[in-house]
Structures are given as structure tokens and as C-alpha cells.
C-alpha positions in Angstrom: 29.0 -8.7 23.4 29.0 -7.9 27.2 32.0 -9.1 29.2 31.5 -11.5 32.1 32.6 -8.8 34.6 31.7 -5.4 33.2 33.4 -2.5 34.9 31.5 0.5 36.2 32.7 2.4 33.2 31.2 -0.3 30.9 27.8 -0.1 32.6 27.8 3.7 32.4 28.6 3.5 28.7 25.9 0.9 28.1 23.4 3.1 29.9 24.2 6.1 27.8 23.9 4.0 24.6 20.6 2.6 25.7 19.2 6.0 26.5 20.1 7.2 22.9 18.5 4.2 21.1 15.5 5.1 19.0 15.2 2.2 16.6 15.8 -1.5 17.3 15.8 -4.7 15.1 15.6 -8.0 17.0 16.3 -11.2 15.1 17.7 -12.3 11.8 20.9 -10.3 11.8 22.3 -10.8 15.2 22.1 -13.7 17.6 22.2 -12.8 21.3 22.8 -15.5 24.0 19.8 -16.0 26.2 21.6 -15.2 29.5 22.6 -11.8 28.0 19.1 -10.5 28.4 19.0 -11.0 32.2 22.3 -9.3 32.5 21.0 -6.4 30.4 18.2 -5.9 32.9 20.9 -4.6 35.3 21.2 -1.4 33.3 17.5 -0.9 32.6 15.9 2.2 33.9 12.3 2.0 35.2 12.0 -1.6 34.0 13.0 -0.9 30.3 16.3 -1.1 28.6 15.8 1.6 26.0 13.6 4.3 27.5 13.6 6.4 24.4 12.9 3.6 21.9 10.2 4.6 19.3 10.5 1.9 16.6 10.8 -1.9 17.1 11.0 -4.7 14.6 10.9 -8.2 16.2 11.3 -11.6 14.5 10.0 -13.7 17.2 11.3 -17.1 16.1 14.8 -15.7 15.5 15.3 -14.5 19.1 15.5 -16.5 22.4 14.4 -13.9 24.9 12.9 -15.0 28.2 9.4 -13.8 28.6 10.4 -12.2 31.8 12.6 -9.9 29.8 10.1 -8.8 27.2 9.4 -5.6 29.1 13.0 -4.5 28.5 12.2 -3.7 24.8 8.7 -2.3 25.2 8.9 1.1 26.8 5.7 3.0 27.5 6.3 5.6 24.7 7.0 3.0 21.9 5.3 4.3 18.7 5.9 1.6 16.1 6.0 -2.2 16.4 6.5 -4.7 13.6 6.1 -8.4 14.7 7.0 -11.2 12.4 6.9 -15.0 12.6 7.8 -16.9 9.5 7.3 -20.6 10.1 7.1 -23.0 7.2 5.2 -25.5 9.3 1.4 -25.4 9.2 1.1 -24.2 12.8 3.1 -21.7 14.9 4.9 -23.5 17.7 3.2 -23.1 21.1 6.2 -21.3 22.7 6.2 -18.7 19.9 2.4 -18.3 20.3 2.9 -17.7 24.0 5.7 -15.2 23.2 3.6 -13.3 20.8 0.7 -13.1 23.3 3.1 -11.8 25.9 4.5 -9.1 23.6 1.1 -7.9 22.5 -0.1 -7.8 26.1 2.8 -5.4 26.9 1.8 -2.9 24.2 0.2 0.2 25.5 -2.1 3.0 24.2 0.9 5.0 23.1 1.3 2.8 20.0 0.4 4.5 16.7 1.6 1.9 14.2 1.2 -1.9 14.5 2.2 -4.5 12.0 1.7 -8.2 12.8 2.6 -10.8 10.1 2.4 -14.6 10.6 1.7 -15.7 7.0 -0.8 -18.5 6.6 -0.3 -19.7 10.2 -3.3 -19.4 12.5 -3.8 -19.6 16.2 -7.1 -18.7 17.8 -5.5 -17.2 20.9 -3.5 -14.8 18.7 -6.6 -13.7 16.9 -8.3 -13.1 20.2 -5.2 -11.2 21.5 -4.9 -8.9 18.5 -8.7 -8.3 18.6 -8.5 -7.5 22.3 -5.7 -5.0 21.7 -7.7 -3.1 19.0 -10.7 -3.0 21.4 -8.6 -1.8 24.4 -5.9 0.5 22.9 -7.0 1.2 19.3 -7.9 4.8 19.8 -4.3 6.0 19.3 -3.6 3.8 16.2 -2.8 5.7 13.0 -1.7 2.6 11.0 -2.8 -1.0 11.4 -1.6 -4.0 9.4 -2.3 -7.6 10.5 -2.9 -10.7 8.5 -4.8 -12.3 11.4 -8.6 -12.1 11.2 -10.3 -9.8 13.8 -13.4 -10.5 15.7 -16.5 -8.7 14.4 -16.5 -6.5 17.5 -12.8 -5.6 16.8 -13.6 -4.9 13.1 -16.5 -2.5 14.1 -14.1 -0.8 16.5 -11.3 -0.6 13.9 -13.5 1.1 11.3 -14.5 3.7 13.8 -11.0 4.6 15.2 -10.8 8.4 15.1 -7.1 8.5 14.2 -6.7 5.6 11.8 -4.9 7.0 8.7 -3.6 3.8 7.1 -5.0 0.2 7.0 -4.0 -3.0 5.3 -7.0 -5.3 4.7 -6.2 -9.0 4.4 -9.6 -10.6 5.0 -13.2 -10.1 3.8 -15.5 -7.6 5.5 -18.5 -8.1 7.8 -22.0 -7.9 6.3 -22.6 -4.4 7.6 -20.6 -1.4 8.9 -21.4 1.1 11.6 -22.9 4.4 10.5 -19.5 6.1 11.1 -16.7 4.3 9.3 -13.2 5.2 8.2 -13.7 8.9 8.7 -9.9 9.7 8.8 -8.5 7.0 6.5 -6.0 8.3 4.0 -4.3 5.0 2.8 -6.0 1.8 2.0 -4.2 -1.4 0.9 -6.5 -4.4 0.0 -5.1 -7.9 -0.4 -7.1 -10.1 -2.9 -9.3 -11.7 -0.2 -10.2 -8.2 1.1 -11.3 -6.7 -2.2 -15.0 -7.0 -1.2 -14.3 -4.2 1.3 -14.2 -1.8 -1.7 -17.8 -2.5 -2.7 -19.0 -2.5 0.9 -17.4 0.9 1.7 -18.9 2.5 -1.5 -22.3 1.0 -1.0 -22.2 2.0 2.7 -21.4 5.6 1.8 -24.2 5.6 -0.8 -26.6 4.2 1.8 -25.6 6.9 4.4 -26.1 9.7 1.9 -29.5 8.2 0.6 -30.9 8.0 4.2 -29.8 11.6 4.9 -27.5 10.8 7.8 -24.8 13.2 6.5 -27.0 16.3 6.9 -28.3 15.1 10.3 -24.8 14.3 11.6 -22.0 16.3 9.9 -19.0 14.1 9.5 -16.0 13.4 7.3 -16.4 10.8 4.6 -13.8 8.4 3.3 -14.7 9.7 -0.1 -12.9 12.9 0.8 -10.1 11.6 3.1 -8.7 8.7 1.0 -5.5 9.7 -0.8 -3.9 6.4 -1.7 -5.5 3.1 -2.8 -3.5 -0.1 -3.6 -5.0 -3.4 -4.7 -2.4 -6.0 -5.7 -3.0 -9.2 -7.6 -6.5 -8.5 -8.9 -7.8 -11.0 -11.4 -9.7 -8.6 -13.6 -9.5 -4.8 -14.0 -12.8 -3.8 -15.5 -15.4 -1.0 -15.5 -17.2 -2.4 -12.4 -13.9 -2.2 -10.4 -13.1 1.3 -11.6 -16.7 2.6 -10.9 -16.1 1.8 -7.2 -12.6 3.4 -7.2 -14.0 6.6 -8.9 -16.0 7.4 -5.7 -12.7 8.4 -3.9 -12.4 11.7 -5.7 -9.4 13.0 -3.8 -7.1 10.1 -4.6 -3.5 11.1 -5.2 -2.2 7.6 -5.8 -3.9 4.5 -7.3 -2.0 1.3 -7.8 -3.8 -1.8 -9.1 -1.7 -4.9 -10.1 -2.8 -7.9 -12.0 -0.9 -10.9 -13.3 -1.2 -11.0 -17.1 -0.1 -14.5 -18.3 0.0 -16.4 -21.5 -2.5 -18.9 -20.1 -5.0 -16.5 -18.6 -4.5 -13.6 -20.9 -4.7 -9.9 -20.1 -6.3 -8.8 -16.9 -7.4 -5.5 -18.3 -11.0 -5.4 -19.6 -11.1 -1.6 -19.8 -12.1 0.6 -22.7 -11.0 4.1 -23.6 -14.3 5.4 -22.1 -13.6 3.6 -18.8 -10.2 5.2 -18.5 -11.7 8.6 -19.5 -14.4 8.4 -16.9 -11.8 7.4 -14.2 -9.4 10.3 -15.1 -12.3 12.8 -15.1 -13.4 11.5 -11.7 -9.9 11.6 -10.1 -8.2 14.8 -11.3 -5.8 14.9 -8.4 -3.9 11.8 -9.3 -0.2 12.0 -9.2 0.4 8.2 -9.6 -1.8 6.0 -11.7 -0.8 2.3 -12.1 -3.4 0.0 -13.7 -0.9 -2.6 -14.9 1.8 -2.3 -17.5 1.1 -3.3 -21.1 1.5 -7.1 -21.5 2.8 -9.4 -24.2 -0.7 -10.3 -25.4 -1.3 -6.7 -26.7 -5.0 -7.6 -26.7 -6.5 -4.9 -24.5 -9.2 -2.5 -25.8 -7.6 0.7 -24.6 -5.6 2.8 -27.1 -3.6 6.0 -27.0 -6.9 7.8 -26.6 -6.7 6.7 -23.0 -3.4 8.4 -22.6 -4.8 11.6 -23.8 -7.7 11.4 -21.4 -5.3 10.9 -18.5 -3.0 13.7 -19.5 -5.6 16.4 -19.9 -7.6 15.4 -16.8 -4.8 14.6 -14.3 -2.4 17.6 -14.7 -0.3 16.6 -11.7 0.4 13.1 -12.9 4.1 12.0 -12.8 3.8 8.2 -12.7 1.8 6.2 -15.1 1.4 2.5 -15.9 -1.7 1.5 -18.0 -2.5 -1.0 -20.6 -2.9 0.3 -24.1 -2.9 -1.5 -27.5 0.1 -0.9 -29.8 -1.2 -2.9 -32.8 -2.4 0.1 -34.7 -0.6 2.9 -32.8 0.3 4.9 -35.9 -3.3 4.9 -37.1 -4.7 5.6 -33.6 -2.3 8.5 -33.1 -3.2 10.1 -36.4 -7.0 9.8 -35.7 -6.5 11.1 -32.2 -4.6 14.2 -33.3 -6.9 14.8 -36.3 -10.2 14.5 -34.3 -9.3 15.2 -30.6 -10.8 18.3 -29.1 -8.3 18.0 -26.3 -5.2 18.5 -28.3 -4.7 22.1 -27.2 -5.6 21.6 -23.6 -3.0 21.8 -20.8 -1.5 18.4 -20.1 0.5 16.6 -17.4 4.3 16.7 -17.1 4.9 12.9 -17.4 8.4 12.3 -18.6 8.5 8.5 -18.5 6.1 6.2 -20.3 6.0 2.5 -19.4 5.8 0.4 -22.5 5.9 -2.9 -20.6 6.7 -6.1 -22.5 5.1 -5.2 -25.8 7.4 -4.8 -28.8 6.7 -1.7 -31.0 6.6 -3.0 -34.5 6.3 0.0 -36.9 8.1 1.0 -40.0 11.1 3.3 -39.7 9.2 6.0 -41.6 6.5 6.0 -38.9 8.9 6.4 -35.9 8.7 10.2 -36.2 4.9 10.0 -36.3 4.8 8.0 -33.1 7.2 10.3 -31.4 5.3 13.4 -32.5 2.0 11.9 -31.4 3.2 10.9 -28.0 4.8 14.3 -27.5 1.4 15.9 -28.3 -0.1 13.8 -25.5 2.8 14.2 -23.0 4.7 17.4 -23.8 7.5 16.6 -21.3 8.0 12.9 -22.4 11.7 12.0 -22.6 11.8 8.3 -22.0 9.8 5.3 -23.3 12.2 2.3 -23.2 11.1 -1.0 -24.6 11.5 -3.6 -27.3 11.4 -3.1 -31.0 11.3 0.5 -32.3 10.8 2.0 -28.8 14.5 3.0 -28.7 14.1 4.8 -32.0 11.0 6.6 -30.7 12.8 7.6 -27.6 15.7 9.0 -29.6 13.3 11.0 -31.8 11.8 12.5 -28.6 15.1 14.2 -27.7 15.3 17.9 -28.7 17.6 18.5 -31.7 20.4 21.0 -31.0 
């Protein structure tokens, strides 16, 4: 807290501290009296309080900062801004809308990472403001995450940004995309409402190739650049979904989450062939998460899927995938007897996620399960779970 009559030494100390500040969190944790901000303006240099500030997280409704003092926290070289408003009411209060518009209007072309979250609350002026920012200053953006819908012009601008590496999609796509789209994108996160983007991007790429634009205009394709894809809360994971994902052949991380419930059943509709095709198409995967096995134990994928993943994705270290345990002893024996991939190099996965499914096998079959899993994952050391999984894990440990 600043004293009422700071000494010259106090002001000097505050100026030094302000010049060192690189990260700042406004709201939630500390409440600052409103009149303090006008007093802080006395130590600002060039109209900003923290000239070296690079990262700012601001909970708008948790701070009472006069709009005339917003500039203190928005230096020209600011790189990352995270703006939150978390109102329970159906609409954002007008004064907070005004505050957000002011803050966004102060942001400059130096910004490379912008996150703006207002939940389900909507205000047309905010949508216009964030769209205007993308149109005016988007060229420097490397990451963009906003749950506000953008105008069609802003969307077309966004997909053509030359430096955009990471994007969080929260709304559905337009009907068409510009010829050049997402040429530098490396990380794509799609909320449920934005999943149609996946099909549009793939079909757009196919259309560009079919019409011969690639040869006429050499360019980078999202098929080559995309490294990480995350799709939470999907309702069904099936072959149609994976066929779109498989086009991004340089993926290193793929995370798809679905909610398996007793009422709705298992979200996985995949077969062993579906998983095999995906693993063959994406050999660079280090992380593959297609949902952990659920209580229903009703999926159509078996341990054969695990073998396909292990031999095709040599660099894999994280794996979550549905596979059926009901006949695991039989399935492992058949796999090891008939598989032509048994002697191929395999990934170094050490931890297998068993999910919520209890392994119910006879004690005499524990060694068979352990031996079969070790044949698929030579480095496997842990597979915690219910039932006999603890016995299998114990059998995996090398005997001294």
C-alpha cells in the first residue's frame, strides 16, 4: 500500500520496481483502492506504469480502475494479454463493457498473444471491438483465443494472418474460406460448436489441391504445419472424425475427449482398422488421447489397436485410447500368434491408462496379460487400475 505522503526515496523505489516488472495479474487476489491508481500515475514514465511489462492478466470486474488510468498498464511493447469477465448475470454490466472496449482500444500491434473470455455473455459492441482489433492489428498475432464471435471479415482476416501459430475456435465457421488459410498454424483447439471447422479446413485443402492452386502458387499448407490438435467434449469418436484428423500428417499431439456415461454409453465407435489407419497416417505422434476406457467396456477396439499404435508411432510417450477388456487373454494370444508386427520396433510407452474398467481374469492368466502387453509395449512399467491390473503391473516388473 502506498503511504499518503511518500518520500522521494519511496517514489524512487517504486519507479525501480515498476521498471523491473514483466508480469502482472490484476484482480481476484489483491484489491486496490480506486484513488491509488491516480497516485501511481505520478511515477509513470512516458504514460505507462510498467514500461517493461510483457504479460498481463486482467479480471475486469474484480478491479475498480478509472478508465483514464488504463494506459498505465498497457505499455506499447506488451506481448500477452488475458482478459476475463465472469458475470453470472445474463448480460455484462454496461460499465464493464465500456471498460473492455477501452482496454482493447489501447492494445497495439506489438501484441502477439490475446485471450478474451466472457463466458456466455454477449455484447455486440464487444464483438465489433474484437473484430476491429483483428482487422487492424492482427498481423503480429501468434496466438488468438476469444469466445466472442467475429465478423465474417475478421474471420477471413484471421485465417490469413501470416504469423498465427495457435488458435482456439469456439464458434462455427463461415461457408467458405479464402484461398490462403492457416498457412502457419501449429496448434488448433476446437470447442464443440467449432468442430465443423475441421471438415471445412480439410475440404478446403482438398479443393485447393484439386483445382491446382498449389502448383500455381507455392504455399505452406496446414496439413504440413499443424502439430497439435485438441477437441474436447465430442459426442462421437468415429471413423468419419478420424478420417479428417488423418490429413494433418505432421501431428505430434492429438487429444480428443468425450463424455462416456451410463445413460449415453461409450462415445467411441472406432474399430481396430480405424485406429490402425490413423496410426499409419500420423507416425510422428508423441501424444495420442482418444478417451480412456470407460465402464461400459463395449467398444469395438481391442489390444490389436495398441499394437498398431506402438509399431507406427515410435515416438509415442502418452496414450489414452478405448480398448475392450472382455476377452483380453484370447485377444492377446491371437495377436501374438498371428501378428506380423510382433518383431517390429515399437514405441517406448511406459504407462498404460486402463481407465475405469476392471480387469477380471483368472490369476493363472495374469502372466499371459503381462507378457502380451510387454510384447506390445516393451518399456511398459505401469498400468494401474481395478481388479487384476495391480497383479499385471507387478508381473511387468523385472525379476532380480
